[in-house]
N, C-alpha and C positions, 0 to 999 in steps of 0.2 A: 472561477471555479472555487465552490464550497471544500471544506475537508474538513472531516468528522474522520475523532478518531473512538471506539470502544476498547475498553479493556474486562477482563471479566475483574470478580474480586480477589484471585488469589495472582493478582500481575503485580510485583514486589514495586516498589521506587516510589519518590516523592507523589503528593499531590500536583504539583504543576508540570507533573513529567507528560502529560498530556500535549498541551503548550507545546513543547522542544520538539516531539512526534509530530504536530502538526505542519512544525516549522521545515522540519526535515521532506515532510512530504512536498509540501508547495516548493523549496528548494531544489530539489530533483525532477520533478514534472511539472517545472514554472515555464519551459519552451511549450508545454500542449495545453498552458491555462488556459487560450483563447478555444479552445476546441473541448473540452471538457466542462460540463456542467457542474458536478461534482465527484470526489472519492471520497470514498469510506474505509476504514483503515479497522479490521477487528483482531485484537491483540488477547491472546490467550493462554495461560501454563499448560502445557500437557502435558505434562509429568509429575505435577505436584512436589513433593520435597527432597524427589529425586535429584532436581537440577542437572540431566545428564545435556550433552551434547544437543537434542534436540527440547530439549527445555520449553520453548518457546514456539507460538506457531505465529503467524501473521498471516492475515488474509485482507488482498485489497480487489475491490471493484472500482472501475471508474468507467463512469457516465457519459462516452462523447455525445455531443449535441445534437441530436433528433438520432440516435443509435442506438443498439445496442450494448448491454454493458459487458465489459471485458474485468476479465478476473485476473490474478495471480496467488500463491499460495507459498510459503517459506517457511521452514524451520530455524532457529539458531540458537545459542546458546543463553542470549537473552533477549529482550523485546528491542533494542536497537541491532543486534545483527540479525533476527527473524525480519525486522521491517525493513534493513537493505539490501536483505536477498530479496525480497518480496518486490522492492523497488525496484531493483533491478531486472527482474522478471517481467514487471507491467511495463518496464520503457521500454523491452524488448516488442512486447506484445503492442505497447501504442505505437511505436517505429513502421514494426510490420501490417498493422492496421491504417495508420495515416496511411501511410507511401504504398499503400493498394488502391486508399480513394486519392491520392494525387494523379494516379498514373491513368483513373478511367477517364473518358473523353464521354461527354454526352454528346 
């Protein structure tokens, strides 16, 4: 499973932060790794200097092998919280998607 993290130019944090975000995605989605070809994360600052409760947005797109992409989006006060919220939503989507696929009989 390939993991790509993209951030906008207003997303604060150290330069090595992308690697930590990629690692977090890999840890949380590890049980689906043989069924996913790629996961892309897009993290952006949605409120500029305001830094409110909806300060950051994380969008995830997971691409199941041979299937249509699945997506999830969530907000948070910082990139980590937004990513964790989006990962929770994505795990729910993947559980549902693969659970249905496992129940289909040929």
